C-alpha positions as a Markdown table, in Angstrom:
| # | Residue | x | y | z |
|---|---|---|---|---|
| 1 | Met | -25.8 | -31.8 | -25.2 |
| 2 | Ser | -22.4 | -32.9 | -26.5 |
| 3 | Glu | -20.3 | -35.2 | -24.4 |
| 4 | Glu | -17.7 | -32.5 | -23.6 |
| 5 | His | -20.4 | -30.3 | -22.1 |
| 6 | Lys | -21.7 | -32.8 | -19.6 |
| 7 | Gly | -20.7 | -32.4 | -15.9 |
| 8 | Pro | -18.6 | -35.0 | -14.2 |
| 9 | Ala | -20.2 | -38.1 | -13.0 |
| 10 | Leu | -21.4 | -37.8 | -9.4 |
| 11 | Thr | -20.5 | -40.3 | -6.8 |
| 12 | Ser | -23.2 | -41.6 | -4.4 |
| 13 | Asp | -21.7 | -39.4 | -1.7 |
| 14 | Ser | -21.8 | -36.3 | -3.8 |
| 15 | Lys | -25.3 | -37.1 | -4.8 |
| 16 | Gln | -26.3 | -37.2 | -1.2 |
| 17 | Asp | -24.4 | -34.0 | -0.6 |
| 18 | Leu | -26.5 | -32.2 | -3.2 |
| 19 | Gly | -29.7 | -33.7 | -1.8 |
| 20 | Ile | -30.2 | -35.9 | -4.8 |
| 21 | Ser | -32.7 | -38.7 | -4.4 |
| 22 | Glu | -31.6 | -41.7 | -6.5 |
| 23 | Ser | -34.1 | -43.6 | -8.5 |
| 24 | Lys | -32.9 | -46.8 | -10.2 |
| 25 | Gly | -29.4 | -45.4 | -10.1 |
| 26 | Lys | -30.2 | -42.2 | -11.9 |
| 27 | Ala | -29.7 | -38.8 | -10.3 |
| 28 | Tyr | -32.6 | -36.8 | -11.7 |
| 29 | Ala | -34.9 | -35.8 | -8.8 |
| 30 | His | -33.3 | -33.2 | -6.6 |
| 31 | Thr | -34.6 | -31.8 | -3.3 |
| 32 | Phe | -33.0 | -28.4 | -4.2 |
| 33 | Ser | -35.1 | -26.7 | -6.9 |
| 34 | Lys | -33.6 | -24.1 | -9.2 |
| 35 | Lys | -35.1 | -21.3 | -7.0 |
| 36 | Arg | -33.6 | -22.9 | -3.9 |
| 37 | Ile | -30.2 | -23.3 | -5.4 |
| 38 | Ile | -30.2 | -19.6 | -6.4 |
| 39 | Lys | -31.4 | -18.6 | -3.0 |
| 40 | Asn | -28.4 | -20.4 | -1.4 |
| 41 | Leu | -26.0 | -18.8 | -3.9 |
| 42 | Ile | -27.3 | -15.4 | -2.9 |
| 43 | Ile | -27.1 | -16.2 | 0.9 |
| 44 | Val | -23.5 | -17.3 | 0.6 |
| 45 | Ser | -22.7 | -14.3 | -1.5 |
| 46 | Phe | -24.3 | -11.9 | 1.0 |
| 47 | Ala | -22.6 | -13.5 | 4.0 |
| 48 | Phe | -19.1 | -13.2 | 2.4 |
| 49 | Met | -19.9 | -9.6 | 1.4 |
| 50 | Phe | -20.6 | -8.6 | 5.0 |
| 51 | Leu | -17.5 | -10.5 | 6.4 |
| 52 | Phe | -15.1 | -9.1 | 3.8 |
| 53 | Thr | -16.6 | -5.6 | 4.1 |
| 54 | Ala | -14.8 | -5.7 | 7.4 |
| 55 | Phe | -11.7 | -7.8 | 6.7 |
| 56 | Gln | -10.7 | -6.4 | 3.3 |
| 57 | Ala | -11.0 | -2.8 | 4.2 |
| 58 | Leu | -9.2 | -3.4 | 7.5 |
| 59 | Gly | -6.5 | -5.3 | 5.7 |
| 60 | Ala | -6.1 | -2.4 | 3.2 |
| 61 | Leu | -5.4 | -0.1 | 6.1 |
| 62 | Gln | -2.9 | -2.3 | 8.0 |
| 63 | Ser | 0.1 | -0.8 | 6.3 |
| 64 | Ser | -1.0 | 2.7 | 7.4 |
| 65 | Leu | -2.8 | 2.1 | 10.7 |
| 66 | Asn | -0.4 | -0.4 | 12.3 |
| 67 | Lys | 2.9 | 0.6 | 10.6 |
| 68 | Glu | 5.0 | 0.4 | 13.8 |
| 69 | Glu | 7.7 | -2.3 | 13.3 |
| 70 | Gly | 5.7 | -3.4 | 10.3 |
| 71 | Leu | 3.0 | -4.9 | 12.7 |
| 72 | Gly | 0.2 | -4.5 | 10.2 |
| 73 | Val | 1.8 | -6.1 | 7.1 |
| 74 | Tyr | 3.6 | -8.8 | 9.2 |
| 75 | Gly | 0.2 | -9.7 | 10.7 |
| 76 | Leu | -1.1 | -10.1 | 7.2 |
| 77 | Ala | 1.9 | -12.3 | 6.3 |
| 78 | Ile | 1.2 | -14.5 | 9.4 |
| 79 | Ile | -2.4 | -14.9 | 8.2 |
| 80 | Tyr | -1.4 | -16.3 | 4.9 |
| 81 | Gly | 1.4 | -18.3 | 6.3 |
| 82 | Ala | -1.0 | -20.1 | 8.6 |
| 83 | Leu | -3.4 | -20.4 | 5.7 |
| 84 | Ile | -0.7 | -22.4 | 3.8 |
| 85 | Val | -0.6 | -24.9 | 6.6 |
| 86 | Ser | -4.4 | -24.9 | 7.1 |
| 87 | Cys | -5.2 | -25.6 | 3.4 |
| 88 | Leu | -3.0 | -28.8 | 3.6 |
| 89 | Phe | -4.6 | -30.3 | 6.7 |
| 90 | Leu | -7.8 | -28.8 | 7.9 |
| 91 | Pro | -10.5 | -28.4 | 5.1 |
| 92 | Thr | -11.2 | -32.1 | 4.6 |
| 93 | Pro | -11.6 | -33.2 | 8.2 |
| 94 | Leu | -13.4 | -30.0 | 9.2 |
| 95 | Ile | -15.9 | -30.1 | 6.3 |
| 96 | Ala | -16.4 | -33.8 | 6.9 |
| 97 | Leu | -17.1 | -33.2 | 10.6 |
| 98 | Leu | -19.2 | -30.1 | 10.4 |
| 99 | Gly | -20.4 | -29.9 | 6.8 |
| 100 | Cys | -20.0 | -26.9 | 4.5 |
| 101 | Lys | -22.5 | -24.7 | 6.4 |
| 102 | Trp | -21.0 | -25.0 | 9.8 |
| 103 | Thr | -17.5 | -25.0 | 8.5 |
| 104 | Ile | -18.3 | -21.6 | 7.1 |
| 105 | Val | -19.7 | -20.4 | 10.4 |
| 106 | Val | -16.7 | -21.6 | 12.5 |
| 107 | Ser | -14.3 | -20.1 | 10.0 |
| 108 | Met | -16.1 | -16.7 | 10.0 |
| 109 | Cys | -15.7 | -16.6 | 13.8 |
| 110 | Cys | -11.9 | -16.7 | 13.3 |
| 111 | Tyr | -12.1 | -13.6 | 11.1 |
| 112 | Val | -14.2 | -11.8 | 13.7 |
| 113 | Leu | -11.6 | -12.6 | 16.4 |
| 114 | Tyr | -8.9 | -10.9 | 14.2 |
| 115 | Ile | -11.1 | -7.9 | 13.7 |
| 116 | Val | -11.7 | -7.5 | 17.4 |
| 117 | Ala | -7.9 | -7.8 | 18.1 |
| 118 | Asn | -7.5 | -4.5 | 16.3 |
| 119 | Phe | -9.2 | -2.7 | 19.2 |
| 120 | Tyr | -5.8 | -3.1 | 20.9 |
| 121 | Ala | -3.3 | -3.7 | 18.1 |
| 122 | Ile | -0.1 | -5.0 | 19.6 |
| 123 | Trp | 2.0 | -8.1 | 18.7 |
| 124 | Gly | 0.3 | -10.0 | 21.6 |
| 125 | Thr | -3.1 | -9.6 | 20.0 |
| 126 | Ile | -2.4 | -9.3 | 16.3 |
| 127 | Ala | 0.0 | -12.3 | 15.9 |
| 128 | Pro | -2.2 | -15.0 | 17.6 |
| 129 | Ser | -5.4 | -13.8 | 16.1 |
| 130 | Ser | -3.7 | -13.8 | 12.7 |
| 131 | Val | -2.7 | -17.4 | 13.2 |
| 132 | Ile | -6.2 | -18.3 | 14.1 |
| 133 | Leu | -7.7 | -16.5 | 11.1 |
| 134 | Gly | -5.2 | -18.2 | 8.8 |
| 135 | Phe | -6.3 | -21.6 | 10.1 |
| 136 | Gly | -9.9 | -20.7 | 9.6 |
| 137 | Ala | -9.5 | -19.2 | 6.1 |
| 138 | Ala | -8.7 | -22.4 | 4.2 |
| 139 | Pro | -11.7 | -24.3 | 5.4 |
| 140 | Leu | -13.9 | -21.2 | 4.7 |
| 141 | Trp | -12.9 | -20.9 | 1.1 |
| 142 | Ser | -12.8 | -24.7 | 0.5 |
| 143 | Ala | -16.3 | -25.0 | 1.9 |
| 144 | Lys | -17.5 | -22.1 | -0.2 |
| 145 | Cys | -15.9 | -23.5 | -3.4 |
| 146 | Thr | -17.3 | -26.9 | -2.8 |
| 147 | Tyr | -20.8 | -25.5 | -2.1 |
| 148 | Leu | -20.8 | -23.3 | -5.2 |
| 149 | Thr | -19.2 | -25.8 | -7.6 |
| 150 | Glu | -21.4 | -28.7 | -6.7 |
| 151 | Thr | -24.6 | -26.7 | -6.7 |
| 152 | Ala | -23.6 | -25.0 | -10.0 |
| 153 | Ile | -23.0 | -28.3 | -11.7 |
| 154 | His | -26.5 | -29.6 | -10.7 |
| 155 | Tyr | -28.1 | -26.2 | -11.6 |
| 156 | Gly | -26.6 | -26.7 | -15.1 |
| 157 | Lys | -28.2 | -30.2 | -15.2 |
| 158 | Leu | -31.6 | -28.7 | -14.3 |
| 159 | Thr | -31.4 | -25.9 | -16.8 |
| 160 | Gly | -29.6 | -27.6 | -19.6 |
| 161 | Glu | -26.6 | -25.2 | -19.3 |
| 162 | Ser | -23.2 | -26.7 | -19.8 |
| 163 | Lys | -21.1 | -27.3 | -16.7 |
| 164 | Asp | -18.5 | -24.7 | -17.7 |
| 165 | Ala | -21.2 | -22.1 | -18.2 |
| 166 | Ala | -23.0 | -22.8 | -14.9 |
| 167 | Val | -19.8 | -22.8 | -12.9 |
| 168 | Asn | -18.6 | -19.5 | -14.5 |
| 169 | Lys | -22.0 | -18.0 | -13.8 |
| 170 | Phe | -22.1 | -19.0 | -10.2 |
| 171 | Phe | -18.6 | -17.7 | -9.5 |
| 172 | Gly | -19.3 | -14.6 | -11.4 |
| 173 | Ile | -22.4 | -13.9 | -9.3 |
| 174 | Phe | -20.6 | -14.7 | -6.1 |
| 175 | Phe | -17.7 | -12.4 | -6.9 |
| 176 | Ala | -20.0 | -9.6 | -8.0 |
| 177 | Phe | -21.4 | -9.6 | -4.4 |
| 178 | Phe | -18.0 | -10.3 | -2.9 |
| 179 | Gln | -16.2 | -7.4 | -4.6 |
| 180 | Thr | -18.8 | -4.9 | -3.4 |
| 181 | Ser | -17.4 | -5.6 | 0.0 |
| 182 | Ser | -14.5 | -3.4 | -0.9 |
| 183 | Val | -17.0 | -0.6 | -1.6 |
| 184 | Trp | -18.9 | -0.8 | 1.7 |
| 185 | Gly | -15.8 | -1.4 | 3.8 |
| 186 | Asn | -13.9 | 1.5 | 2.4 |
| 187 | Leu | -16.9 | 3.8 | 2.4 |
| 188 | Ile | -17.2 | 3.1 | 6.1 |
| 189 | Ser | -13.5 | 3.9 | 6.8 |
| 190 | Ser | -13.6 | 7.1 | 4.7 |
| 191 | Leu | -16.7 | 8.3 | 6.6 |
| 192 | Val | -15.2 | 7.4 | 10.0 |
| 193 | Phe | -11.9 | 9.0 | 9.3 |
| 194 | Ser | -13.7 | 11.9 | 7.5 |
| 195 | Gln | -11.2 | 14.4 | 6.2 |
| 196 | Lys | -7.8 | 15.6 | 7.3 |
| 197 | Arg | -7.6 | 17.6 | 10.5 |
| 198 | Asp | -7.6 | 21.4 | 10.5 |
| 199 | Asn | -4.1 | 21.5 | 12.0 |
| 200 | Glu | -2.6 | 19.4 | 9.2 |
| 201 | Thr | -0.3 | 21.1 | 6.7 |
| 202 | Glu | 0.4 | 20.3 | 3.1 |
| 203 | Ile | 2.9 | 17.5 | 2.4 |
| 204 | Pro | 6.4 | 18.9 | 1.7 |
| 205 | Glu | 7.7 | 18.5 | -1.9 |
| 206 | Glu | 10.8 | 16.7 | -0.6 |
| 207 | Leu | 8.5 | 14.0 | 0.9 |
| 208 | Leu | 6.2 | 13.9 | -2.1 |
| 209 | Ala | 9.2 | 13.0 | -4.3 |
| 210 | Lys | 9.6 | 9.8 | -2.1 |
| 211 | Cys | 6.1 | 8.6 | -2.9 |
| 212 | Gly | 5.0 | 6.2 | -5.6 |
| 213 | Ala | 7.5 | 3.8 | -7.2 |
| 214 | Ala | 10.3 | 5.6 | -5.3 |
| 215 | Tyr | 8.9 | 4.9 | -1.9 |
| 216 | Cys | 10.9 | 2.8 | 0.6 |
| 217 | Thr | 10.2 | 2.0 | 4.2 |
| 218 | Gly | 11.3 | 5.0 | 6.4 |
| 219 | Asp | 10.5 | 7.6 | 3.8 |
| 220 | Glu | 7.8 | 9.1 | 6.0 |
| 221 | Thr | 10.3 | 11.5 | 7.4 |
| 222 | Ile | 13.3 | 13.5 | 6.1 |
| 223 | Gly | 15.1 | 15.4 | 8.8 |
| 224 | Asn | 12.5 | 17.4 | 10.7 |
| 225 | Leu | 9.9 | 17.0 | 8.0 |
| 226 | Thr | 7.0 | 14.5 | 8.5 |
| 227 | Asn | 4.5 | 13.2 | 5.9 |
| 228 | Val | 1.2 | 14.0 | 7.6 |
| 229 | Gly | -0.6 | 11.9 | 5.0 |
| 230 | Leu | 0.9 | 8.8 | 6.6 |
| 231 | Glu | 0.1 | 9.8 | 10.2 |
| 232 | Lys | -2.2 | 7.5 | 12.2 |
| 233 | Pro | -5.9 | 8.7 | 12.7 |
| 234 | Pro | -7.1 | 9.6 | 16.3 |
| 235 | Tyr | -7.5 | 6.5 | 18.5 |
| 236 | Glu | -11.3 | 7.1 | 19.1 |
| 237 | Arg | -11.9 | 6.9 | 15.4 |
| 238 | Ile | -10.0 | 3.7 | 15.1 |
| 239 | Leu | -12.1 | 2.2 | 17.9 |
| 240 | Met | -15.3 | 3.3 | 16.1 |
| 241 | Leu | -14.2 | 1.8 | 12.8 |
| 242 | Val | -13.2 | -1.6 | 14.3 |
| 243 | Gly | -16.5 | -1.7 | 16.2 |
| 244 | Ile | -18.5 | -1.3 | 13.0 |
| 245 | Tyr | -16.4 | -3.9 | 11.2 |
| 246 | Ala | -16.9 | -6.4 | 14.1 |
| 247 | Ala | -20.6 | -5.9 | 13.8 |
| 248 | Cys | -20.4 | -6.7 | 10.0 |
| 249 | Gly | -18.7 | -10.0 | 10.9 |
| 250 | Val | -21.3 | -10.9 | 13.4 |
| 251 | Ile | -24.1 | -10.2 | 10.8 |
| 252 | Ala | -22.3 | -12.5 | 8.3 |
| 253 | Ile | -22.3 | -15.3 | 10.8 |
| 254 | Ala | -26.0 | -14.8 | 11.6 |
| 255 | Ile | -26.9 | -14.9 | 7.9 |
| 256 | Val | -25.3 | -18.3 | 7.4 |
| 257 | Ile | -26.7 | -19.8 | 10.6 |
| 258 | Phe | -30.3 | -18.8 | 10.0 |
| 259 | Leu | -30.6 | -18.7 | 6.2 |
| 260 | Leu | -28.2 | -21.1 | 4.5 |
| 261 | Asp | -29.5 | -24.6 | 3.7 |
| 262 | Lys | -27.4 | -27.5 | 5.0 |
| 263 | Leu | -26.3 | -30.0 | 2.4 |
| 264 | Ala | -27.6 | -33.6 | 2.9 |
| 265 | Leu | -24.2 | -35.4 | 3.1 |
| 266 | Glu | -23.2 | -33.4 | 6.1 |
| 267 | Ser | -25.0 | -35.8 | 8.5 |
| 268 | Lys | -23.8 | -39.0 | 6.8 |
| 269 | Thr | -20.0 | -38.6 | 6.5 |
| 270 | Ser | -17.8 | -41.5 | 7.5 |
| 271 | Glu | -15.9 | -41.4 | 10.7 |
| 272 | Gly | -12.6 | -41.9 | 8.9 |
| 273 | Ser | -12.8 | -38.7 | 6.9 |
| 274 | Arg | -13.5 | -36.8 | 10.1 |
| 275 | Lys | -10.1 | -37.5 | 11.6 |
| 276 | Phe | -7.1 | -35.3 | 11.1 |
| 277 | Ser | -4.9 | -36.9 | 8.5 |
| 278 | Phe | -2.2 | -36.3 | 6.0 |
| 279 | Asp | -4.4 | -37.4 | 3.1 |
| 280 | Leu | -5.0 | -33.9 | 1.7 |
| 281 | Phe | -1.4 | -33.0 | 2.3 |
| 282 | Ile | -0.3 | -36.0 | 0.3 |
| 283 | Ala | -3.0 | -35.5 | -2.4 |
| 284 | Thr | -2.1 | -31.8 | -2.7 |
| 285 | Phe | 1.6 | -32.6 | -3.4 |
| 286 | Lys | 0.7 | -35.5 | -5.7 |
| 287 | His | -1.6 | -33.1 | -7.6 |
| 288 | Met | 1.4 | -30.7 | -8.0 |
| 289 | Arg | 2.9 | -33.3 | -10.3 |
| 290 | Arg | 0.2 | -32.8 | -12.9 |
| 291 | Pro | 1.6 | -30.7 | -15.8 |
| 292 | Glu | -1.4 | -28.3 | -15.8 |
| 293 | Gln | -1.0 | -27.6 | -12.1 |
| 294 | Ile | 2.7 | -26.9 | -12.5 |
| 295 | Leu | 2.0 | -24.5 | -15.4 |
| 296 | Leu | -0.7 | -22.6 | -13.4 |
| 297 | Ile | 1.4 | -22.0 | -10.3 |
| 298 | Pro | 2.9 | -18.7 | -11.5 |
| 299 | Leu | -0.5 | -17.2 | -12.5 |
| 300 | Thr | -2.0 | -18.4 | -9.3 |
| 301 | Met | 0.8 | -16.7 | -7.3 |
| 302 | Tyr | 0.3 | -13.6 | -9.4 |
| 303 | Ser | -3.3 | -13.4 | -8.1 |
| 304 | Gly | -1.8 | -13.1 | -4.6 |
| 305 | Phe | 0.9 | -10.7 | -5.5 |
| 306 | Glu | -1.4 | -8.3 | -7.3 |
| 307 | Gln | -3.8 | -8.2 | -4.4 |
| 308 | Gly | -1.0 | -7.8 | -1.9 |
| 309 | Phe | 0.5 | -5.0 | -3.9 |
| 310 | Leu | -2.8 | -3.1 | -4.0 |
| 311 | Ser | -3.5 | -3.4 | -0.2 |
| 312 | Gly | 0.1 | -3.2 | 1.0 |
| 313 | Asp | 1.7 | -0.8 | -1.4 |
| 314 | Phe | -0.7 | 1.1 | -3.6 |
| 315 | Thr | -2.8 | 2.3 | -0.6 |
| 316 | Lys | 0.3 | 3.5 | 1.3 |
| 317 | Ser | 2.9 | 4.4 | -1.2 |
| 318 | Tyr | 0.7 | 6.2 | -3.7 |
| 319 | Val | -2.6 | 7.2 | -1.9 |
| 320 | Ser | -1.7 | 7.8 | 1.8 |
| 321 | Cys | 1.7 | 9.2 | 0.9 |
| 322 | Thr | 0.4 | 11.9 | -1.4 |
| 323 | Val | -3.3 | 12.6 | -0.5 |
| 324 | Gly | -3.6 | 11.2 | 3.0 |
| 325 | Ile | -5.0 | 8.0 | 4.7 |
| 326 | Trp | -8.4 | 9.7 | 4.8 |
| 327 | Asn | -8.7 | 9.3 | 1.0 |
| 328 | Val | -7.7 | 5.6 | 0.9 |
| 329 | Gly | -11.3 | 4.5 | 1.4 |
| 330 | Tyr | -12.7 | 6.7 | -1.4 |
| 331 | Val | -10.0 | 5.5 | -3.9 |
| 332 | Met | -10.7 | 1.9 | -2.9 |
| 333 | Ile | -14.4 | 2.3 | -3.4 |
| 334 | Cys | -13.7 | 2.9 | -7.1 |
| 335 | Tyr | -11.6 | -0.2 | -7.2 |
| 336 | Gly | -14.4 | -2.2 | -5.6 |
| 337 | Val | -17.2 | -0.9 | -7.8 |
| 338 | Val | -15.4 | -1.7 | -11.0 |
| 339 | Asp | -14.2 | -5.1 | -9.7 |
| 340 | Ala | -17.8 | -6.0 | -8.7 |
| 341 | Ile | -19.3 | -4.9 | -12.0 |
| 342 | Cys | -16.6 | -6.7 | -14.1 |
| 343 | Ser | -16.8 | -9.9 | -12.0 |
| 344 | Phe | -20.5 | -10.2 | -12.8 |
| 345 | Thr | -20.1 | -9.1 | -16.4 |
| 346 | Phe | -17.1 | -11.2 | -17.3 |
| 347 | Gly | -18.5 | -14.3 | -15.6 |
| 348 | Arg | -21.4 | -14.1 | -18.1 |
| 349 | Leu | -19.6 | -13.0 | -21.2 |
| 350 | Val | -17.1 | -15.9 | -21.0 |
| 351 | Lys | -20.0 | -18.1 | -22.0 |
| 352 | Tyr | -20.0 | -16.4 | -25.4 |
| 353 | Leu | -16.4 | -15.4 | -25.9 |
| 354 | Gly | -14.4 | -18.1 | -24.2 |
| 355 | Arg | -11.9 | -17.5 | -21.4 |
| 356 | Ile | -8.7 | -16.9 | -23.5 |
| 357 | Pro | -9.7 | -13.3 | -24.5 |
| 358 | Phe | -10.3 | -12.3 | -20.9 |
| 359 | Phe | -7.0 | -13.7 | -19.6 |
| 360 | Val | -5.1 | -11.9 | -22.4 |
| 361 | Phe | -7.0 | -8.7 | -21.8 |
| 362 | Gly | -6.3 | -8.9 | -18.0 |
| 363 | Ala | -2.6 | -9.4 | -18.6 |
| 364 | Leu | -2.3 | -6.5 | -21.1 |
| 365 | Leu | -4.2 | -4.3 | -18.7 |
| 366 | His | -2.1 | -5.1 | -15.7 |
| 367 | Phe | 1.2 | -4.9 | -17.7 |
| 368 | Gly | 0.1 | -1.3 | -18.8 |
| 369 | Leu | -0.8 | -0.3 | -15.2 |
| 370 | Gln | 2.5 | -1.7 | -13.9 |
| 371 | Leu | 4.5 | 0.4 | -16.4 |
| 372 | Thr | 2.3 | 3.4 | -15.4 |
| 373 | Phe | 3.1 | 2.9 | -11.7 |
| 374 | Leu | 6.8 | 2.8 | -12.5 |
| 375 | Leu | 6.9 | 6.0 | -14.5 |
| 376 | Trp | 4.3 | 8.1 | -12.8 |
| 377 | Lys | 5.3 | 10.7 | -10.2 |
| 378 | Pro | 2.1 | 11.0 | -8.0 |
| 379 | Thr | 1.2 | 14.4 | -6.5 |
| 380 | Pro | -2.0 | 15.7 | -4.8 |
| 381 | Asp | -2.8 | 17.5 | -8.1 |
| 382 | His | -3.4 | 14.1 | -9.8 |
| 383 | Phe | -6.4 | 13.3 | -7.5 |
| 384 | Val | -8.6 | 11.8 | -10.3 |
| 385 | Val | -5.8 | 9.6 | -11.5 |
| 386 | Tyr | -5.8 | 7.6 | -8.3 |
| 387 | Phe | -9.4 | 6.6 | -8.9 |
| 388 | Val | -8.8 | 5.7 | -12.6 |
| 389 | Leu | -5.8 | 3.5 | -11.8 |
| 390 | Ala | -7.6 | 1.8 | -8.9 |
| 391 | Gly | -10.6 | 1.1 | -11.1 |
| 392 | Leu | -8.5 | -0.3 | -13.9 |
| 393 | Trp | -6.6 | -2.5 | -11.4 |
| 394 | Gly | -10.0 | -3.7 | -10.2 |
| 395 | Met | -11.0 | -4.6 | -13.7 |
| 396 | Gly | -8.0 | -6.8 | -14.1 |
| 397 | Asp | -8.5 | -8.3 | -10.6 |
| 398 | Ala | -12.1 | -9.3 | -11.6 |
| 399 | Ile | -10.6 | -11.5 | -14.4 |
| 400 | Trp | -8.1 | -13.1 | -12.1 |
| 401 | Gln | -10.5 | -13.9 | -9.3 |
| 402 | Thr | -13.4 | -15.2 | -11.4 |
| 403 | Gln | -11.5 | -16.9 | -14.2 |
| 404 | Ile | -8.7 | -18.6 | -12.3 |
| 405 | Asn | -11.3 | -20.0 | -9.8 |
| 406 | Ala | -13.4 | -21.3 | -12.6 |
| 407 | Leu | -10.4 | -22.5 | -14.6 |
| 408 | Tyr | -9.4 | -24.7 | -11.6 |
| 409 | Gly | -12.9 | -26.1 | -11.4 |
| 410 | Val | -13.0 | -27.0 | -15.1 |
| 411 | Val | -9.4 | -28.2 | -15.7 |
| 412 | Phe | -9.3 | -30.3 | -12.5 |
| 413 | Gln | -13.0 | -31.4 | -12.3 |
| 414 | Asp | -11.9 | -34.9 | -11.5 |
| 415 | Asn | -9.9 | -33.8 | -8.5 |
| 416 | Thr | -11.3 | -30.6 | -7.2 |
| 417 | Glu | -10.3 | -30.8 | -3.6 |
| 418 | Pro | -6.5 | -31.1 | -4.0 |
| 419 | Ala | -6.8 | -28.6 | -6.9 |
| 420 | Phe | -8.4 | -25.9 | -4.8 |
| 421 | Ser | -6.0 | -26.7 | -2.0 |
| 422 | Asn | -3.2 | -26.0 | -4.4 |
| 423 | Tyr | -4.9 | -22.8 | -5.5 |
| 424 | Arg | -5.1 | -21.5 | -2.0 |
| 425 | Leu | -1.6 | -22.8 | -1.1 |
| 426 | Trp | 0.2 | -20.9 | -4.0 |
| 427 | Glu | -2.0 | -17.8 | -3.7 |
| 428 | Ser | -1.4 | -17.7 | 0.0 |
| 429 | Leu | 2.4 | -18.1 | -0.4 |
| 430 | Ala | 2.3 | -15.1 | -2.7 |
| 431 | Phe | 0.5 | -13.1 | -0.1 |
| 432 | Val | 3.1 | -14.0 | 2.5 |
| 433 | Leu | 5.9 | -13.0 | 0.2 |
| 434 | Ala | 4.1 | -9.8 | -0.8 |
| 435 | Tyr | 3.5 | -8.7 | 2.8 |
| 436 | Val | 6.9 | -9.8 | 4.2 |
| 437 | Phe | 8.8 | -7.9 | 1.5 |
| 438 | Ser | 6.4 | -5.0 | 1.7 |
| 439 | Phe | 8.4 | -3.8 | 4.6 |
| 440 | Gln | 11.8 | -4.7 | 3.1 |
| 441 | Leu | 11.8 | -3.7 | -0.6 |
| 442 | Cys | 11.2 | -0.4 | -2.4 |
| 443 | Val | 8.1 | -0.2 | -4.5 |
| 444 | Asn | 9.9 | -0.1 | -7.9 |
| 445 | Ile | 11.5 | -3.5 | -7.1 |
| 446 | Lys | 8.1 | -5.0 | -6.3 |
| 447 | Ile | 6.6 | -3.8 | -9.6 |
| 448 | Tyr | 9.4 | -5.4 | -11.5 |
| 449 | Ile | 8.6 | -8.7 | -9.7 |
| 450 | Leu | 5.0 | -8.3 | -10.6 |
| 451 | Ile | 5.8 | -7.9 | -14.3 |
| 452 | Gly | 8.0 | -11.0 | -14.3 |
| 453 | Val | 5.6 | -13.2 | -12.5 |
| 454 | Leu | 2.7 | -12.1 | -14.7 |
| 455 | Gly | 4.7 | -12.8 | -17.8 |
| 456 | Leu | 5.7 | -16.2 | -16.6 |
| 457 | Gly | 2.1 | -16.9 | -15.5 |
| 458 | Met | 0.6 | -16.1 | -18.9 |
| 459 | Met | 3.0 | -18.4 | -20.6 |
| 460 | Gly | 2.0 | -21.2 | -18.3 |
| 461 | Tyr | -1.7 | -20.4 | -18.7 |
| 462 | Leu | -1.5 | -20.5 | -22.6 |
| 463 | Ala | 0.4 | -23.8 | -22.3 |
| 464 | Val | -2.6 | -25.2 | -20.3 |
| 465 | Glu | -5.0 | -24.1 | -23.0 |
| 466 | Ile | -2.9 | -25.9 | -25.6 |
| 467 | Ile | -3.0 | -29.1 | -23.5 |
| 468 | Gln | -6.8 | -28.7 | -23.0 |
| 469 | Arg | -7.4 | -28.3 | -26.7 |
| 470 | Arg | -5.3 | -31.4 | -27.5 |
| 471 | Gln | -7.5 | -33.3 | -25.0 |
| 472 | Gly | -10.6 | -32.1 | -26.8 |
| 473 | His | -11.8 | -29.4 | -24.4 |
| 474 | Asn | -12.9 | -25.9 | -25.3 |
| 475 | Ser | -11.3 | -22.8 | -23.9 |
| 476 | Gly | -14.5 | -22.0 | -21.9 |
| 477 | Thr | -17.9 | -22.7 | -23.3 |
| 478 | Ile | -18.9 | -20.6 | -26.3 |
| 479 | Thr | -22.6 | -20.8 | -27.1 |
| 480 | Lys | -25.0 | -19.0 | -29.5 |
| 481 | Asp | -28.0 | -18.7 | -27.2 |
């Protein structure tokens, strides 16, 4: 194995965290076998799949279900605003105090609280539960990233795989499970909402002309005409849907509690690291001074913008506006299926092709889709087109989710915690902006912003690759096996 393919040296703490028994200073024997490591990877993936079956599908419906005064999208903005604060202060002390496993459990409870708040969606329930969810989200993702990255590195040592390949494989497998949550969550919503009611009429041409890139807040009505596709479903169906989603969240928590192995370091953490401190806050902002981090900020934000556009704008302005809210779930299933398949496939193919071709392909794909969204005039007659566009968007999202995560793990392998804190901070800021302006800007303006941020992001990413090559690193691991 060449020097550049070796994983980073493990400290005594990280060795204990992975369950490594040291013998004469060498970390060879490991209490986690390959089979046990894979088992834990699958458990984490299944738990997140159940939790986000509920949260992602409910989030995709917020702009349509809770559109009064922008309650739904502003609630989502609050979530990611709280997440920004959370990722700077909470992950380190919470993970040090509870360990990765119990941090995941507590954080998942925050998600379930938000889901339950949708039984009675008003500012008094959505706003505080959104804050709590935001505070729980950063520790959840930090604990997951730490768990997967560290176990992937050791798995690579056991199997002889390079660090890059092992990390890419683990994130690919995780996101393959994770992205199917979009399928199950949206299938549930589509079945619960069924089809449009018999007393509903076709959407008038005058209102259809206001859909797509031309959509602005308030275009649901023109004079006495109302867009029935954007009307709220019956209350009893909403209660049924939220109840099912809450059950999914409880199942996710149970899976982690009873099936996930606890990492050894969790019972041996120093008292100092358990206290609330500004250490990660300071480390995060110090990390921002690194040239690679500065260059990756636009692409990291694009990851948040493109997800926010899909859940906050595409579902409402294109799908609900023309073919009704009852079809949102079916269209998003196509997105989820393609996203899941591509997450798994791309995570493995990068081992042979390197990461640059995937980033370039993802950028070209999303540029093409953004131009399509600008020029296309959606109508109910284009029913199949909604599925095609959603699937292609999911293909691009699979690249951003798997490869940006893995890129941070590889480029900042010597400083992963502040690096992933930056990742969540900038992605969350993008979510906040996307949801706040979802209620303020017309769709065409948002698409122009997406194009600009993606272009800037790709320039920054390519600059990072140049820096990595000058430092003697490969653009992903290319092997011949």
